[in-house]
N, C-alpha and C positions, 0 to 999 in steps of 0.2 A: 293134509287136507282131502276131507272128504269133499266132491263136490254139488253141493247140494245150494239151492236159492239162501236159505237158511244161512247155511257157513258161510255161504260169500256176502250173505251182509254181514253179518260179525267181525268178517274181515276189513271189510268196508268201513267198521264202526271205525275198528282200533289201526289200521292201515293207511286208510284215503277218509279221515273224519269229516275235512268240506265236503267230498259227494258226500257221504253217510247226511250230515246235516241239511244237504240240499235237496236229498229227499229220494237219491238215488236209488234203487232199490231190484233187487233181478226175479224174475220170478220163474224162469225155467233155464236151465241147462242141461242140452242134451247133447247128442254123440257128437254130433254137425250143427247146431242151434242155439242162440242164446237170446235172450227177451228179457227185457230191463226199461224199467220206468219210472217216470218221474213228473210229479204234479206243479204245473204253476203255480206257485205262491209267493207273497212279501218277499221272503227272503230270496228268491234265486230269481227275480223279477229284473228287467232292466228298465232306463227312463221311459218306455217307451209301454209299456206296461204288458210286455211277454217277457219269456222265457231266456235267462242272459246266455248268450251263445256259449258260455265257458259250461254252464249246467248241462246245457244237450253235449258237447262233446265230452265231458264226462260221462256220463250214460254210454254214450256210443261207443265209447271207448271201451267200456266195462265189458260190453257184447264180445268183442274182438278179442280182448286180453284176457278174458274168464276162459274162453275156448281154449286158448295158446296155453295159459297154465294147467289146463286141466289134460291137454293132450302131452305135455311136459311130464305130466306125472303118471301118464299112464307108458309110457316111456321107459320109466325107469331109468333114466341118464340123468346128467346133473348137465344143465341146455338154459343160456342166458337168454332173456327176450329184451329188447326195447323197441321202441317208437325211435324210427328215424324221421319220417314224416306224416304229415296230414294234412286232408285237403274238405273241403266242408264247403255247403251250396245251403243254402237259405231259400225256401221257396214260398213258405207263408209264415206269419206269425205265430209261434208257437205258446198257447193257452191251452189250460185244460191240462188231462194227464197224455203224457208224450210215452209213444212206446219206440222203445228201439229194436232193430231185430237183427242177427248178423248172419248168416246161415253159410258163412266160409270155412264153415270149421273143417272139412274134405281139405283144404289147399297144406292145413298148418302138419297132417302128417308125412307127407309127402317131402315136405321142406324140414322136418325133424329126421326122416329116415333120410334126406341126402347130407346135413349138415353131420351127422356121425358115421356116413359111410366116407365122407370127403376130410372130416374137421374142419373144414369151412363153413364160415357164416354164411347164412341163408337168407333173402327176403322175402317176404310175401305182402300183397297187398290185402286187406279185407275191410268191405263195406260193411254199413250199418246205417237202417234207414229207419226213420223217425215219423211215427205217424200219429197225428191227433183222434180225440174221439168218433169225430166223422170219419175216420180213415183216410183222409186227407195227408196228404206228403207235407212233411213240414221241414224237414232237413236231411239231408245224404251227407255222411261222415266216410273218409277210407282212413284207414292207417295204417304206412309201412311200418311193419315188423321184422326185427333182423334176428336170425337167431341164431348161435352158437354152443357147441358142446364142450363145458369147460374141460378146460387140460388137467 
């Protein structure tokens, strides 16, 4: 799969439909960063009239996971990927359009090279920051990815 926003959004429809129907959409996928947006609406709200935390987590995880998938494809190797841990902090009610950005793509290349060279699994922490339309931070999510070459 070529990594374009449209292809990733089609991927969501078929492989992660809960994210797709919640409104999660990829806007930018580049060498070392990814941008995903999601708009607060009735379908993805919590009882407090803001975006449900799990919807924010889906959008944030996509910013990191799309970069991992892109780098694995570019490596030409058969490498598995899995989230081991995640943590999040919420600093403001998420209303309106929330934009999540991850700029940690540079971490993946090194981890892929290490797993290819050693055959051992590698882990990396990647961060995604969510901001509202005013530019105020609403949440920060971190995901620990494990990468392992398949034998």
